[in-house]
N, CA and C of each residue as an Amber inpcrd file, in Angstrom:
protein
   222
 109.6890000 110.3450000  99.8100000 109.9220000 108.9770000  99.3930000
 108.7790000 108.5410000  98.4670000 109.1380000 108.1500000  97.2770000
 108.1330000 107.6550000  96.3370000 107.8790000 106.1780000  96.5740000
 106.6550000 105.8040000  96.3820000 106.2600000 104.4050000  96.4810000
 106.0790000 103.8740000  95.0640000 106.1130000 102.5900000  94.9260000
 105.9170000 101.9600000  93.6250000 104.4990000 101.3980000  93.5790000
 103.7600000 101.7860000  92.5780000 102.4090000 101.2550000  92.4130000
 102.4600000 100.0300000  91.5220000 101.9560000  98.9370000  92.0270000
 101.8350000  97.7170000  91.2400000 100.3760000  97.5940000  90.8450000
 100.0960000  97.7710000  89.5980000  98.7110000  97.7560000  89.1250000
  98.2940000  96.3280000  88.7980000  97.1970000  95.8960000  89.3900000
  96.7040000  94.5500000  89.1160000  96.0600000  94.5050000  87.7370000
  95.9250000  93.3130000  87.2000000  95.2580000  93.1820000  85.9000000
  93.8060000  93.6380000  86.0020000  93.1870000  93.4240000  87.1560000
  91.8060000  93.8810000  87.3470000  91.7370000  95.4070000  87.3040000
  92.7210000  96.0820000  87.9230000  92.7480000  97.5430000  87.8900000
  92.8970000  98.0500000  86.4640000  93.8340000  97.4750000  85.7330000
  94.0740000  97.9130000  84.3450000  92.8190000  97.7050000  83.5030000
  92.2180000  96.5510000  83.6170000  91.0060000  96.2480000  82.8520000
  89.8640000  97.1990000  83.2240000  89.6290000  97.3630000  84.5180000
  88.5240000  98.2040000  84.9720000  88.7510000  99.6770000  84.6510000
  89.9870000 100.1400000  84.7880000  90.2510000 101.5500000  84.4870000
  90.1120000 101.8220000  82.9910000  90.5480000 100.9040000  82.1540000
  90.3560000 101.0770000  80.7050000  88.8730000 101.1500000  80.3560000
  88.0990000 100.2750000  80.9550000  86.6580000 100.2550000  80.7060000
  86.0190000 101.5690000  81.1700000  86.4120000 102.0230000  82.3540000
  85.8560000 103.2630000  82.8930000  86.2420000 104.4570000  82.0250000
  87.5060000 104.5090000  81.5850000  87.9740000 105.6590000  80.8120000
  87.4020000 105.6830000  79.3970000  87.0120000 104.5300000  78.8690000
  86.3200000 104.5280000  77.5700000  84.9670000 105.2190000  77.6970000
  84.3140000 104.9830000  78.8380000  83.0020000 105.5980000  79.0700000
  83.1310000 107.0440000  79.5290000  84.2060000 107.3470000  80.2540000
  84.3940000 108.6760000  80.8310000  85.7910000 109.2050000  80.5240000
  86.0810000 109.5570000  79.2650000  87.4220000 110.0390000  78.9200000
  87.8070000 111.3280000  79.6460000  86.8260000 112.0390000  80.1820000
  87.1180000 113.2680000  80.9300000  87.8300000 112.9800000  82.2540000
  87.8630000 111.7310000  82.6940000  88.5040000 111.3770000  83.9650000
  89.9650000 110.9590000  83.8210000  90.4940000 110.9460000  82.6100000
  91.8780000 110.4900000  82.3940000  92.8570000 111.2960000  83.2320000
  92.8130000 112.6120000  83.1140000  93.7670000 113.4550000  83.8340000
  93.5820000 113.3340000  85.3380000  92.3560000 113.2330000  85.7900000
  92.0670000 113.0950000  87.2180000  92.6510000 111.7820000  87.7540000
  92.5180000 110.7010000  87.0000000  93.0780000 109.4110000  87.4110000
  94.5980000 109.4820000  87.4560000  95.2100000 110.0740000  86.4410000
  96.6740000 110.1770000  86.4200000  97.1940000 111.0050000  87.5860000
  96.5340000 112.1190000  87.8930000  96.9480000 112.9500000  89.0240000
  96.8270000 112.1800000  90.3410000  95.7560000 111.4320000  90.4880000
  95.5480000 110.6540000  91.7060000  96.6270000 109.5890000  91.8580000
  96.9510000 108.8960000  90.7710000  97.9900000 107.8530000  90.8390000
  99.3550000 108.4510000  91.1470000  99.6690000 109.6140000  90.5660000
 100.9470000 110.2820000  90.8630000 101.0190000 110.6800000  92.3360000
  99.9280000 111.2460000  92.8470000  99.8990000 111.6590000  94.2420000
  99.9800000 110.4450000  95.1660000  99.3210000 109.3730000  94.8110000
  99.3640000 108.1490000  95.6060000 100.7790000 107.5950000  95.6610000
 101.5050000 107.6710000  94.5610000 102.9070000 107.2320000  94.5420000
 103.7730000 108.1140000  95.4260000 103.5600000 109.4150000  95.3610000
 104.3870000 110.3580000  96.1060000 104.0630000 110.3550000  97.5950000
 102.7740000 110.3390000  97.9430000 102.3590000 110.4130000  99.3410000
 100.9810000 109.7820000  99.5060000 100.9250000 108.5050000  99.8800000
  99.6300000 107.8300000  99.9930000  98.7210000 108.4220000 101.0680000
  99.2750000 109.2330000 101.9640000  98.4670000 109.8290000 103.0310000
  98.1890000 111.3120000 102.7900000  98.3600000 111.7670000 101.5730000
  98.0780000 113.1730000 101.2570000  96.6240000 113.4800000 101.6060000
  96.3840000 114.6070000 102.2560000  95.0150000 114.9370000 102.6780000
  93.9940000 114.9070000 101.5400000  94.4060000 115.2990000 100.3510000
  93.4840000 115.3200000  99.2180000  92.9520000 113.9310000  98.8760000
  93.7230000 112.8870000  99.1770000  93.3150000 111.5200000  98.8530000
  92.3080000 110.9420000  99.8540000  92.2500000 111.5210000 101.0340000
  91.3460000 111.0200000 102.0800000  91.5390000 109.5150000 102.3070000
  92.7880000 109.1210000 102.3960000  93.1360000 107.7080000 102.5750000
  92.6160000 107.1900000 103.9150000  91.9880000 106.0250000 103.8700000
  91.4720000 105.4090000 105.0910000  91.5110000 103.8900000 104.9860000
  91.6490000 103.2580000 106.1480000  91.6940000 101.7950000 106.2270000
  90.2830000 101.2510000 106.1180000  90.1320000 100.1660000 105.3970000
  88.8280000  99.5310000 105.2540000  88.6030000  98.5140000 106.3620000
  87.3690000  98.1310000 106.5310000  87.0150000  97.1770000 107.5780000
  86.3030000  95.9770000 106.9700000  85.9950000  95.0250000 107.8260000
  85.2700000  93.8420000 107.3740000  86.1500000  92.9250000 106.5430000
  85.5780000  92.3860000 105.4750000  86.3330000  91.4200000 104.6690000
  87.4930000  92.0620000 103.9110000  87.5450000  93.3820000 103.8790000
  88.6390000  94.1070000 103.2120000  89.5680000  94.7640000 104.2250000
  89.6730000  94.1910000 105.4060000  90.4230000  94.8200000 106.4880000
  91.9140000  94.9880000 106.2040000  92.4560000  94.2830000 105.2440000
  93.8670000  94.4410000 104.8940000  94.0770000  95.4650000 103.7870000
  93.0240000  96.1440000 103.3870000  93.0900000  97.1000000 102.2780000
  92.8490000  98.5190000 102.7570000  93.2240000  99.4560000 101.9020000
  93.0290000 100.8770000 102.1310000  92.2530000 101.4360000 100.9420000
  91.6300000 102.5740000 101.1280000  90.9120000 103.2360000 100.0360000
  91.3250000 104.6970000  99.9840000  91.2470000 105.2640000  98.7990000
  91.5320000 106.6880000  98.6350000  90.5440000 107.2710000  97.6330000
  90.4420000 108.5800000  97.6540000  89.5100000 109.2750000  96.7880000
  90.2870000 110.0840000  95.7630000  89.8370000 110.0130000  94.5280000
  90.4430000 110.8110000  93.4730000  89.4670000 111.8450000  92.9530000
  88.3730000 112.0070000  93.6270000  87.3380000 112.9380000  93.2120000
  85.9730000 112.3700000  93.5490000  84.9470000 113.0730000  93.1560000
  83.5850000 112.6860000  93.5040000  83.2500000 111.2630000  93.0700000
  83.5950000 110.9020000  91.8450000  83.2240000 109.5800000  91.3310000
  84.4290000 108.7210000  90.9740000  85.5210000 108.9080000  91.7220000
  86.7340000 108.1380000  91.4680000  87.3060000 107.6670000  92.7950000
  87.2670000 106.3560000  93.0410000  87.7720000 105.7670000  94.2780000
  88.7750000 104.6790000  93.9290000  89.7280000 104.4810000  94.8070000
  90.6990000 103.4200000  94.6110000  90.8650000 102.6020000  95.8640000
  91.0440000 101.3240000  95.7070000  91.3020000 100.4080000  96.8220000
  92.6810000  99.8170000  96.5820000  93.5000000  99.8010000  97.6200000
  94.8740000  99.3100000  97.4670000  95.3440000  98.7070000  98.7630000
  96.5000000  98.0310000  98.7180000  97.1270000  97.5080000  99.9100000
  98.6200000  97.8180000  99.8470000  99.2200000  97.8890000 101.0080000
 100.6560000  98.1220000 101.1080000 101.3500000  96.7760000 101.1690000
 102.4270000  96.6350000 100.4260000 103.2460000  95.4250000 100.4680000
 104.6850000  95.8210000 100.7870000 105.4490000  94.8590000 101.1950000
 106.8560000  95.1440000 101.5110000 107.7650000  94.4380000 100.5640000
């Protein structure tokens, strides 16, 4: 079951800024987003629930220096 990723304006802005500085991460980001759509709990993503003021959010890893924070909606 594929999920639909709704990208916030903050995500789009921040990812564009990051990719201008690090164009080598483009493919890594795209692979992570595809995997997140297909299976948000894929072991490679190391998906985990956040705590504290971000307790309604989840985080995943796309590599050593690539992290994503997201939430599930219905």
